[in-house]
C-alpha positions as CSV (number, residue, x, y, z in Angstrom):
1,X,178.5,173.2,275.5
2,X,176.6,170.4,277.2
3,X,173.0,170.1,276.1
4,X,170.1,168.9,278.2
5,X,169.3,165.8,276.1
6,X,171.5,163.3,274.3
7,X,169.1,162.1,271.6
8,X,166.2,164.2,270.5
9,X,163.3,163.0,268.2
10,X,160.9,164.7,265.8
11,X,158.4,163.0,263.5
12,X,156.5,164.4,260.6
13,X,155.5,164.1,256.9
14,X,157.3,167.3,255.8
15,X,155.4,167.3,252.5
16,X,155.1,171.1,252.5
17,X,158.1,172.4,254.4
18,X,157.6,175.8,256.1
19,X,159.0,178.1,258.7
20,X,157.3,176.3,261.5
21,X,159.1,173.1,260.7
22,X,162.5,174.9,260.7
23,X,161.6,176.5,264.1
24,X,160.8,173.0,265.5
25,X,164.0,171.5,264.2
26,X,166.1,174.4,265.4
27,X,164.7,174.3,268.9
28,X,165.1,170.5,269.1
29,X,168.7,170.7,268.0
30,X,169.5,173.5,270.5
31,X,168.4,171.1,273.2
32,X,169.9,167.8,272.2
33,X,173.3,166.6,270.9
34,X,171.9,164.2,268.3
35,X,168.6,165.0,266.5
36,X,166.7,162.1,264.9
37,X,163.9,163.0,262.4
38,X,161.3,160.4,261.4
39,X,159.8,161.1,258.0
40,X,156.5,159.4,257.1
41,X,156.7,156.9,254.2
42,X,154.5,157.3,251.2
43,X,152.3,154.4,252.3
44,X,151.8,155.9,255.7
45,X,151.0,159.3,254.1
46,X,148.3,157.7,252.0
47,X,146.5,156.0,254.9
48,X,147.0,159.1,257.1
49,X,145.9,161.8,254.6
50,X,143.8,159.8,252.1
51,X,145.7,161.0,249.1
52,X,149.2,161.0,247.4
53,X,151.9,163.2,248.9
54,X,153.1,166.2,246.8
55,X,156.7,165.0,247.2
56,X,157.8,161.3,247.3
57,X,159.4,159.8,250.4
58,X,162.9,159.9,249.0
59,X,162.6,163.5,248.1
60,X,161.2,164.4,251.5
61,X,164.1,162.5,253.1
62,X,166.7,164.3,251.1
63,X,165.2,167.7,252.0
64,X,165.2,167.0,255.7
65,X,168.7,165.4,255.6
66,X,170.0,168.7,254.0
67,X,168.8,170.8,257.0
68,X,171.8,171.6,259.2
69,X,169.9,170.9,262.4
70,X,169.3,167.2,261.5
71,X,171.8,164.5,262.4
72,X,169.8,161.4,261.4
73,X,166.7,160.6,259.3
74,X,164.7,157.4,259.8
75,X,161.3,156.2,258.5
76,X,158.0,156.4,260.2
77,X,155.4,153.9,259.1
78,X,152.6,154.5,261.7
79,X,151.7,156.6,264.7
80,X,153.3,154.3,267.2
81,X,155.8,156.6,268.9
82,X,156.6,154.1,271.6
83,X,157.8,151.6,269.0
84,X,160.0,154.3,267.5
85,X,161.4,155.0,271.0
86,X,162.3,151.3,271.4
87,X,164.1,151.3,268.1
88,X,165.9,154.6,268.4
89,X,166.3,155.2,272.1
90,X,165.8,159.0,272.3
91,X,165.4,160.8,275.6
92,X,163.3,163.7,274.4
93,X,160.5,164.1,271.8
94,X,159.8,167.5,270.2
95,X,156.5,168.4,268.5
96,X,154.6,171.5,267.6
97,X,152.1,172.7,270.3
98,X,149.2,172.1,267.9
99,X,149.7,168.4,268.6
100,X,149.6,168.8,272.4
101,X,146.0,167.7,272.8
102,X,145.8,165.1,270.1
103,X,144.9,161.8,271.6
104,X,147.8,159.9,269.9
105,X,150.3,162.3,271.5
106,X,148.5,162.4,274.9
107,X,148.7,158.6,275.1
108,X,152.2,158.4,273.8
109,X,153.5,161.0,276.2
110,X,152.1,159.1,279.2
111,X,153.9,155.9,278.2
112,X,157.1,157.6,277.1
113,X,157.3,159.3,280.4
114,X,157.6,155.9,282.1
115,X,160.7,155.3,280.0
116,X,162.2,158.6,281.1
117,X,161.4,160.4,277.9
118,X,160.5,164.1,278.1
119,X,158.1,165.7,275.6
120,X,158.7,169.3,274.6
121,X,156.0,171.2,272.6
122,X,157.2,174.2,270.6
123,X,155.1,177.3,269.7
124,X,153.6,177.3,266.2
125,X,154.0,180.2,263.9
126,X,150.3,180.3,263.1
127,X,150.6,178.3,259.9
128,X,150.7,174.5,259.3
129,X,151.2,172.1,256.5
130,X,147.5,171.2,256.3
131,X,146.5,174.8,255.8
132,X,149.1,175.2,253.0
133,X,148.0,171.9,251.4
134,X,144.4,173.1,251.4
135,X,145.4,176.2,249.5
136,X,147.3,174.2,247.0
137,X,144.4,171.8,246.5
138,X,141.5,174.2,246.7
139,X,142.9,177.6,245.8
140,X,142.3,180.1,248.5
141,X,138.9,178.8,249.5
142,X,138.1,179.1,253.2
143,X,135.0,177.0,253.4
144,X,133.6,176.8,256.9
145,X,132.6,173.2,256.5
146,X,135.2,170.4,256.5
147,X,135.2,168.1,253.5
148,X,135.1,165.2,256.0
149,X,133.0,164.7,259.1
150,X,134.7,165.1,262.4
151,X,133.4,161.7,263.5
152,X,131.9,158.5,261.9
153,X,129.8,156.2,264.1
154,X,130.0,152.8,262.6
155,X,127.3,150.3,263.9
156,X,128.9,147.0,263.2
157,X,125.9,144.9,264.2
158,X,122.4,145.3,265.5
159,X,122.8,142.1,267.5
160,X,122.7,142.9,271.2
161,X,122.8,141.2,274.6
162,X,120.3,143.7,276.0
163,X,116.9,144.9,274.9
164,X,116.7,148.5,276.0
165,X,113.3,150.1,275.2
166,X,114.8,153.4,274.1
167,X,117.4,151.9,271.7
168,X,117.7,152.8,268.0
169,X,118.2,149.1,266.9
170,X,115.3,147.3,265.4
171,X,116.5,144.2,263.5
172,X,119.5,141.9,264.1
173,X,121.4,143.1,261.0
174,X,125.1,142.5,260.4
175,X,127.2,142.5,257.2
176,X,129.2,139.4,256.2
177,X,132.9,139.9,256.6
178,X,133.6,140.6,252.9
179,X,131.0,143.4,252.8
180,X,132.2,144.7,256.2
181,X,135.7,144.9,254.7
182,X,134.4,147.2,251.9
183,X,133.1,149.6,254.4
184,X,136.3,149.4,256.4
185,X,138.5,150.2,253.4
186,X,136.4,153.2,252.4
187,X,136.6,154.7,255.9
188,X,140.3,154.1,256.0
189,X,140.9,155.7,252.6
190,X,138.7,158.8,253.5
191,X,141.2,160.4,255.9
192,X,138.6,160.8,258.6
193,X,140.3,161.1,262.0
194,X,137.9,159.6,264.4
195,X,135.6,156.5,264.4
196,X,133.4,155.1,267.1
197,X,132.6,151.4,266.8
198,X,129.1,150.8,268.1
199,X,126.0,148.6,267.7
200,X,123.9,146.8,268.9
201,X,126.7,145.5,270.9
202,X,130.0,145.6,269.0
203,X,131.8,143.1,271.2
204,X,129.6,140.4,269.7
205,X,131.3,140.9,266.3
206,X,133.9,138.4,265.3
207,X,137.2,140.1,264.4
208,X,136.4,143.3,266.2
209,X,140.0,143.7,267.3
210,X,141.3,143.4,263.8
211,X,138.9,146.1,262.5
212,X,140.0,148.4,265.3
213,X,143.7,147.8,264.6
214,X,143.3,148.5,260.9
215,X,141.7,151.8,261.6
216,X,144.3,152.7,264.2
217,X,147.1,151.8,261.8
218,X,145.7,154.4,259.4
219,X,146.0,157.0,262.1
220,X,142.4,156.9,263.1
221,X,141.4,157.4,266.8
222,X,139.1,154.4,267.6
223,X,136.5,154.5,270.4
224,X,134.6,151.4,271.4
225,X,131.1,152.1,272.6
226,X,129.9,149.1,274.6
227,X,127.1,148.4,277.0
228,X,129.7,146.7,279.2
229,X,127.9,143.4,279.6
230,X,130.7,141.5,277.9
231,X,133.1,142.3,280.8
232,X,135.6,139.5,280.1
233,X,136.0,140.6,276.5
234,X,136.7,144.2,277.4
235,X,139.2,143.3,280.0
236,X,141.0,141.0,277.6
237,X,141.0,143.3,274.6
238,X,140.8,146.9,275.9
239,X,144.3,147.8,274.5
240,X,143.0,147.4,270.9
241,X,141.0,150.6,271.3
242,X,142.1,154.2,272.0
243,X,139.1,154.8,274.2
244,X,136.4,152.7,275.8
245,X,133.0,154.4,276.1
246,X,130.6,152.9,278.7
247,X,126.9,153.5,279.2
248,X,125.8,154.5,282.7
249,X,122.3,155.8,283.3
250,X,122.3,156.4,287.1
251,X,124.2,155.6,290.3
252,X,122.3,152.6,291.6
253,X,121.2,149.2,290.4
254,X,117.5,150.1,290.3
255,X,117.8,153.0,287.8
256,X,120.1,151.0,285.6
257,X,117.8,148.0,285.7
258,X,114.7,150.0,284.6
259,X,116.8,151.6,281.8
260,X,118.7,148.5,280.6
261,X,116.5,145.6,281.9
262,X,119.3,143.6,283.5
263,X,119.7,142.9,287.2
264,X,123.5,143.2,287.5
265,X,124.1,145.8,284.8
266,X,125.2,148.5,287.3
267,X,127.7,146.2,289.0
268,X,129.3,145.2,285.6
269,X,129.8,148.8,284.6
270,X,131.3,149.8,287.9
271,X,133.7,146.8,287.6
272,X,134.8,147.9,284.2
273,X,135.2,151.6,285.2
274,X,137.5,150.5,288.1
275,X,139.4,148.2,285.8
276,X,140.0,150.9,283.1
277,X,141.1,153.4,285.8
278,X,143.6,150.9,287.3
279,X,145.0,150.2,283.8
280,X,145.1,154.0,283.1
281,X,143.0,153.6,279.9
282,X,141.1,156.5,278.3
283,X,137.4,156.0,279.0
284,X,134.2,158.0,278.7
285,X,130.8,157.7,280.2
286,X,127.6,158.1,278.1
287,X,124.2,158.7,279.6
288,X,120.9,158.6,277.8
289,X,118.5,161.0,279.5
290,X,114.9,159.9,279.5
291,X,111.7,160.3,281.5
292,X,112.7,157.3,283.5
293,X,116.1,158.5,284.8
294,X,116.1,162.3,284.5
295,X,115.6,162.7,288.3
296,X,118.7,160.6,288.9
297,X,121.2,162.5,286.7
298,X,122.2,165.2,289.2
299,X,123.1,162.5,291.7
300,X,125.8,161.3,289.2
301,X,127.8,164.6,289.2
302,X,130.0,163.9,292.3
303,X,130.8,160.4,291.1
304,X,131.8,161.7,287.6
305,X,134.0,164.3,289.2
306,X,135.6,161.6,291.3
307,X,136.3,159.0,288.5
308,X,137.3,161.7,286.0
309,X,136.5,160.2,282.6
310,X,137.8,161.9,279.5
311,X,134.3,163.3,279.1
312,X,130.7,162.7,280.1
313,X,128.2,162.6,277.3
314,X,124.5,163.2,278.0
315,X,122.1,162.6,275.2
316,X,118.5,163.4,275.1
317,X,116.4,160.3,274.1
318,X,115.6,160.3,270.4
319,X,112.4,158.4,269.3
320,X,114.0,156.5,266.4
321,X,113.4,152.9,265.3
322,X,112.6,150.7,268.3
323,X,112.6,153.8,270.5
324,X,109.7,155.2,268.5
325,X,107.5,152.4,269.7
326,X,108.2,153.3,273.3
327,X,108.1,157.1,272.9
328,X,105.6,157.7,275.6
329,X,107.7,155.8,278.2
330,X,110.9,157.7,277.5
331,X,110.4,161.1,275.7
332,X,111.1,164.2,277.8
333,X,108.9,167.2,277.9
334,X,110.1,170.3,275.9
335,X,112.8,172.1,277.8
336,X,113.5,169.4,280.4
337,X,116.8,168.3,278.9
338,X,118.3,171.8,278.6
339,X,117.0,172.6,282.0
340,X,118.9,169.6,283.4
341,X,122.1,170.6,281.7
342,X,121.9,174.1,283.1
343,X,122.0,172.7,286.6
344,X,125.1,170.5,286.1
345,X,128.3,171.8,287.5
346,X,130.9,169.3,286.5
347,X,134.8,169.2,286.6
348,X,135.1,167.1,283.5
349,X,134.2,168.0,279.9
350,X,130.5,167.7,279.2
351,X,129.4,166.6,275.8
352,X,125.6,167.2,275.4
353,X,123.2,166.8,272.5
354,X,119.6,167.6,272.7
355,X,116.9,166.4,270.3
356,X,116.9,169.7,268.4
357,X,120.7,169.7,268.0
358,X,120.7,166.1,266.6
359,X,120.8,167.2,262.9
360,X,123.5,169.9,263.4
361,X,126.6,167.8,264.3
362,X,129.5,167.2,261.9
363,X,129.2,163.4,261.9
364,X,127.3,160.6,260.3
365,X,126.4,157.0,261.1
366,X,127.0,153.9,259.1
367,X,124.3,151.3,259.9
368,X,124.9,147.6,260.3
369,X,123.8,147.0,256.7
370,X,126.2,149.6,255.2
371,X,123.6,152.3,254.8
372,X,124.6,155.8,255.8
373,X,122.2,158.0,257.6
374,X,122.2,161.3,259.4
375,X,119.8,162.3,262.2
376,X,117.1,164.8,261.9
377,X,115.5,166.2,265.0
378,X,112.0,166.0,263.6
379,X,111.9,163.2,261.1
380,X,114.3,160.7,262.7
381,X,116.8,159.1,260.3
382,X,117.6,160.5,256.8
383,X,119.2,158.0,254.4
384,X,122.0,159.4,252.2
385,X,123.3,156.3,250.5
386,X,125.3,153.2,251.2
387,X,129.1,152.7,251.5
388,X,128.6,149.4,249.7
389,X,127.8,151.2,246.4
390,X,130.7,151.2,244.1
391,X,130.4,154.9,243.2
392,X,130.0,156.1,246.8
393,X,132.7,157.1,249.3
394,X,132.9,159.1,252.5
395,X,133.4,162.5,250.8
396,X,130.4,162.0,248.5
397,X,128.2,161.0,251.4
398,X,129.3,164.0,253.5
399,X,128.6,166.4,250.6
400,X,125.0,164.9,250.5
401,X,124.6,165.4,254.2
402,X,125.7,169.0,254.1
403,X,123.1,169.7,251.4
404,X,120.3,168.0,253.5
405,X,121.3,169.3,256.9
406,X,122.6,172.6,258.1
407,X,125.9,171.6,259.6
408,X,126.8,174.6,261.7
409,X,130.4,175.8,262.3
410,X,129.7,176.2,266.0
411,X,129.1,172.4,266.3
412,X,132.3,171.7,264.3
413,X,134.3,173.9,266.7
414,X,132.6,172.4,269.7
415,X,133.3,168.8,268.7
416,X,136.9,169.6,267.8
417,X,137.4,171.0,271.3
418,X,135.5,168.2,273.1
419,X,137.2,165.4,271.1
420,X,140.7,167.0,271.1
421,X,140.8,166.7,267.3
422,X,142.8,169.3,265.3
423,X,141.1,170.8,262.3
424,X,142.0,169.1,259.0
């Protein structure tokens, strides 16, 4: 019987084999003549999961090779599905439907489609390897709080090419490269799934592309949050990042000038938005809502619906650091932010955070000096240690944050949906 596809492809770690894996392999083989299965190497497993696999790579290969649906086993060393296609020339990729909205798959599917490769998602049985691994590692504990944050915001520098009156930055701090490498390695080893590189202005940091690529090699989704002033840099290096996040505070030059203090800020951002759209790159828009621009936000809705960013973030101004000095110029009255949000009818995903919610999100920020802090709606920043300390890592920091702040399950769920990140 002729099958729809010649060469099918499945990738996975297969550290804890279960019925869902067998279903996936069976369905894949039913639809292709030759099924190739890529098994993640031990090194890839370590950087992806942040720990040792239960079974070694040779053992996992032997198990997969013994399954009757599998024709060929190859190694997987990173998340680059396009590179695997160029090496093995499959015409269909099969994956469980729990991966359908993961950014690494969303991006790969778009590119593979251009090569004529179809992607088929199969229904999941309701169990996955991660859940089983959790039970093995932690017994039957069903804690509502992840052992890792959903997101780490890493401020690489406080140097900036703007001087916004509402900004958190206060001093021009930046770690030397050897200290920055320590922070980078701890984030990579943690197993966290998402990192935003921010500042200050991160495009001013030497070696930014190398930092991004090391994070991405570890399977981490990397967003670059830039003010967009360094237009040439972004256009030259955008492909090093999974998403580019741009700040836009209104729909005309005047509003953006009073917010950012630069005459052609609006024109530069609009140029970058059009460039990213033309190059089909994932991008997001972030808007800081203050007393100076709140009356202009509703005018942005039609534009946002037209350009269709991955999401539109609206954040209430927080009077922290430098912003505390200008509190009277920017701070909204009670209820103004939530009142604005209730009026917005938008076709794209909205990501909003009010001043009150600032301490409830499953994330933390690494400052430009390596210090880790979490936000508190009333008291500003709360320091919880430094990733430069020999005895400190991401899990220890996160445990401290959970004790200090009430990290609510509803926020974890909301961020997982907004950011398209599957639960660990």
